[in-house]
N, C-alpha and C positions, 0 to 999 in steps of 0.2 A: 247629107241628112243631119239633123240636129241630135246631139247626144242626149241620152236618157238622163233625167235629173236636172237638166238645164232649165232656168226660168225663161218663160216665153210669154209673148203677148200675141194673141190671134185676133185679127179683124175678120169678121164674117161678111159674106156678100149680103146685100139687102134685096128683099123681094120687091119692095116699092121704094122709089126715090125719096119720098118724104118721111120715111120711118127712120128713127135713129139707129146707128149701127150697133150690133151686138159685139162685145169684146170679151175675150176670155184672157185671164192672167193666171198663171200657175206654173207648176213644174211638169215637164214632159215625163209621162209614165211609160209610154210605149208608142211605137209608130209602125205603120205598115204602108203599103202602096195606096190603100183606100181610106185610111183614117189615122188621126192622132188621138191618143188618149192622154188627158191631162188631169192633174189634181189641182184644183184652184177654184176661182169664183168667176161668175158672169157679171159683166158691167155693161152700162149703156152711157151714151153722152146726153147730158141735159144742158140746157142753156141757163146760166146763172145770171139773173137780171142785176144782181148787186155788183158783180165784176164785169158784166157785159161780155162774157165769153162762155164757150162750151167746156164742160168738165166731165170727166169720167166718174160715175158713181156706181157702187156695187148694187146688184140685184139680189144677191144671196148673202145670208148671215155667216155661213160657214163654208169651208172648202168642201167640194164634192168631186167625184170622178166623172169626167165627161168624155164621151167618145164622139169625136168631131169628124164628119166626112170631109175628105180632101176637096170634093167638088163644091163644098159650101164655104171654103176658106178663100178670102180675098188675098191676105198675105200674113206671114208669120214673122215676128221680130224676136230675135234672141236678146235677152237682157244679160249683159256681161257684168260680173261683179266689179265694183269700184267705178262704174261708169255713171254718167249723168242720168241715163235711162233707169239705172237701179235706184237712184235717189228718188226719181219721179215715181217709179213703181211702188216704193215703200210709202210715199205720200198718198198715192191713190188708194192703196190697199187699206190705209187707215181712215179713209173717208166714211161718213155715215151712210147707211143703207137707204135706198129709195123704197118707199112703201106705195103701193098702188091702191087708190080708192076710186073705183069705177074707171073713168077715162082719165083721171088726173093722177099725176105722180107727185108725191110729196117727200121731202127729206125729213127723216126722223131727227 
């Protein structure tokens, strides 16, 4: 099991194949056999036409506490300090938030 206080990235299962994945990034606050509790933000992948690749963008302005059921988790990645993943995590956490206007998502 992952230690409390560790930075993690959680990829959720998708209900439909064509929807973008929901991703959580944050610190593990608690864990049980049925759920993980994290303090962090929710992200999604969007396609950036300028760079021609998919990027993670935040859906929340501030950190929140989330209780995530284990049955909804596709996989969990631990982000070790000093690693390449930590550098990427810091870059992604500094990205601009996505605002939804109807069916369209725009970057602020």
